[in-house]
N, C-alpha and C positions, 0 to 999 in steps of 0.2 A: 541180731547180727547184721541185718540188711543195711543198717545205718552206719556200719563201720567204714571209716574213711581215713586215708592218710598212711604215710610210711614213717615209722619212727626208728631212728638209729640210736643204739645205746653206745655213747661215746666212752672212751677210756682215757683217764687222766693219770699222769704220773709226774711227780717232781715239777708241778706247775705247767705242764705242757700236754697238748693233745697227742696221744700216741698215733703213729702212722696208720694203724688199722682204722682209726676214726675217719680219716680222710678217705681211705679206700671204701669204707662202708657208705659214706656220704656220696661218693661218686656213683656207687651202685644204686643207692637209694634215690638219687636225683633222676637217674634214667627211668626207674620204675615209676616214680611219682609223676614224671612228665608224661609217660604213657597212659597213666591213670587219670591225668589232669587233676591230681590231688596234691595237697601240701606235703612237703618233706620236713620232718621235725627231728631234732636231736635232743637227747636228754643227757645232761652232764651231772654226775653224782660225785661229790667230793666234800672235803671239809671246807675248801675255798676254791671257787671256780674262777673268780676274777674276770679278766679280759678274754678268757678262752672262748667266751660266747662269740666274740668278733671273729675268731679264727674259724669257728664252726659255721658261721653265716658265710664267710668268705669261701668256705669249702663246699657250699651248696645248700645249706639248711635255710628253710623259710622261717622256722621257729626254733628257738632253743629253750628248753625247759631246764631250770636250774634247781637242784636239790642240794642244799649245803647243811652239814651237821658235823661237829667234831668227831662223832662216831663213824663217819664215812671217810675218814682220812685214808684208811687201808681197806682194801676189798675184803668183805666177809659175806658169805652167802646169806646169813641170818639178817643182815642189815639191808643189803641190796635188794633182796627178794621183797622186803616190805615196800620199798620205793617202787619197784617195777610192777608189783601186783596192783598197787593203787593207780599207777600211771596207765597200765593196760586197761583197767576197768573204767576209769574216769574219762580217758581220752577216746575211747571207742575206736581203736585203731584197726586198720586193715592188715598191716604188715609190721612186724617188729624184727629188726636185723641186729645181730651181734657178731662179733668176731669169733673165729674158731681159735680162741686164745684160752689161757687158763681161766679167765673170767667167764667168757661165753660158754665154754664147755661145761662149766659148773652151774651157771645161772639159767641158761636157756631151757634145759629139760625140766628143772624145778618150776620155772615160771609157766611153761606149757602145761604141766600137770595141774597146777592150781587154776589155770584158766579152762581146763577141760579140752585142750587141743593137743595136737602133736607138734614136735619140734623136728625140723629137718636139719641135720648137722653136717658140717664140713662141705658146704656148697661151693662149686666152682663157677657156676653160671646161674643167673637169675633172669627170668623173663616173664612178661605178663601175657596170659592167654586173652586175646581181644574179645573172645566170645563170652568167657565166664568172669573175666577180670581177676582171676586167681593167679597166683604166682607159681610158675613152674620152676622147680629147683633141680639143677643137674649136679649130681655128686658121684664120687667114685664108689664102686662096689667090687666085691671079690678081690680085696687087697690092692685095689688100684688097677686091676686088669681090664675093667670095663667101667662105663658110666651109665647111670640110669637117671630118669627124670621122675621126680616125686612131686605130687600136688596134694595139698591138704585142703579139704573143703571147709574145715572149721576156721572161724575167724576169732581173733587175729591169727594170721599165719606167722609162725615163729621159725626163724632160720638163723644158723650161724654161717659165716662166709670165711673160707680159708684165706689166710694172709697172703697177699700178693696176687690173689685171684682177680681182683678188681683194680682198675686204675683210678686214682683220685683225680678230681678236676683241678685245673690250674686255679690257684687261689685268686679270687676277685675281691679286692678290698673295697670296691665300690658297691658291692651287693648290700641291699638293705634287708633286714629281717627283724623279727619280733623276739624279744627276750622275756620269758615268762617265769617268774618264781614259782616253784612247785614244792612247797613245804610239806614235809612228812614227819609226823610225830612218831618216832621209833619206839616200839614196845620193848623195853629192856628185858622183860621176862622171856622174850623169844630169841634173845641174843645168847646163844650157847657157846659160841666160839669167839675167842679174842686173839688178836695178833700180839704176841709177846715180844717178838724180835724179828727184824728184817735183816737178812745177810745179803749184801750185794757182792756179786762176782765181779772182780776187776778184770777188764778186758783190755789187753794191749793192742793198739792199732785199731783197724776198722772192725766194727762188729759184723759178725757173719751175716746176719739178716739185712744189714744195710749196705754190704759191699757190692760194688758193681762188677767185680771180678772175684770168682771163687775158684781156688785150686784145691781139689779134694782127692784123698787117697782111700784105697780100699784094702781088703785082706791081702792082696798081692804085694803090698808094700813090704810085708815080711816082719815088721816090727815098728817100734816107736821112733827110731832115729830118723828115718826119711821125712817124717812130718815136721821135725824141727830143723831139718837141713834142706834137702832138695825142694820139698814142697814150699817150705817157708821162704826160700830164696826166690822162687818164681813168683810167689804171691807178693813179696816185697817189691820186685821189679814192676809188677803190674798194679801196685798200690791196692792189692786186694786182701782177701782173708783165706785162711786155711780151713778146710772142712774135712769130713770123713763119712764113710758109710758106717753101717752098724757094727760089722765085725771088729774093726779097730777099737771101737768104744767098748764092746763087750770084752775084748782082750786086754782092756785097760792100757792100751798104747797111747790113747789120747783121752781127754775129758769128754764126758757125755754132752757137754754144752756145745760141741762142734759137730754133733751128729746131724746128718741131713737125711730126711726120709719121713715116712708115715708116722713113725714114733719119735722123730727128732724135730728138727726145724724145717720150715717150709721157706724156700728162698726162690727168688726170681731175678738173678743178676743178668747183666748184659752178656757176660761171658762166663761159662762154666767149664772148667777143665777137669775131666775125670780121669784119674791115673790109677790103673790096676783095680778098677771098679767094674764088676760084672754087669751091673745094670738091672738088678731085680726090680720088680714092680713097686715094692715098698720103698726102695730108694728113689726111683724115678718119680714117685708121687711127691717127693720133697723138692725136686729140682726141675720138673717138667715145664715150669713157667720160664725157664732161662731162655733168653733171646737166641743165644748161640751155644751149642754144646760141642766141645772138642774131647774126643776119647783117645786114650792111649792104653792099649791092652794087648798082651801077647796071644790071646785067644781070638782068632778071626771070627769065631761063632758067638762071641760074647753079645749078650742082648743090648749092651750099651751102644753098639754100633748101629742098631736099628733106630735109636733115638738121637744119635749125634749127627750134626751137620758135617763135621770133619772128623776123620778117624785115622789113627796110625796103629798098624799092627806091628808090635815089636816089644822087646823087653824094656820096661821103663828105665832101667839102669843105664841103658844105651841111649834111648830116645830123649828122656827128660833133660840130661845135661846139654845135649846138642840144641834142644828146643829152647832152653833157658838162655843159652849163649846167643842164639839168633834173636831172641826177644830183646836182650840187652843191647844188641847191636842196633836194632830197629828203633828203640825208644830213646837212644842217646841223641 
């Protein structure tokens, strides 16, 4: 293990594009690799990678490994693990980074087990210890109420990084890098799961995770109607998206796809407006990366006010219409 070198990012590809998490991981990986003075690599796994290698290099990769196979069109643990186990063993890596996504959450623990190392999940910050050259991983504990630093002595160190926790580098089309084919002969006898159908959810307007402004409601909204009226109206004016805390989703007022929190989506918009949301640690884990948080709540002791930059104590039924009217006046 003493010869293990380099940082590898497991890229995610969908519909012929690199997903944003790949750029975020390359940004984090670039900083680690520079501290270590070792190369940063990215592996792209799909049925057809094409010119995505250029995008990965522009985002910070020194090397891009490409594994293409028709059986890799859709993610399946049984196929991806074969690729990643071979890559980890043959490339003798120091660090392997994945996103805290449906893929990373599934793949990282299994890969770590096969390599005989641990996996540190849902990291918020990564840093290199200059004395040991080991990666220190900061992640939430106790439901997001505290943070702890974890370090694994086994190499390669495997970690997943929360979406929006790292900032991607500005793309540099002038960067040069090496593209290396990495063929893997998949063992069909080990493929026990197949994707039979993919159902895409149609999203009207801006996607929640991509929105620069999010207007979210909580249990205090009282029912489904305010989400499609008052909250939607403000979100439209601000060219943003509507979100929700867990209770409205549990009560079926809104679809689960707009839930924000530890068990929902992780977002980091420029502006987050929380209406009638108490601010539990589980919810704040999903929006703590927001640049500015504005809270509207009738309870002056609500935890959300501890996290918000601006707060209004009052009934949302009175505050929100006036707030929306003022915003309309300002943006005209």
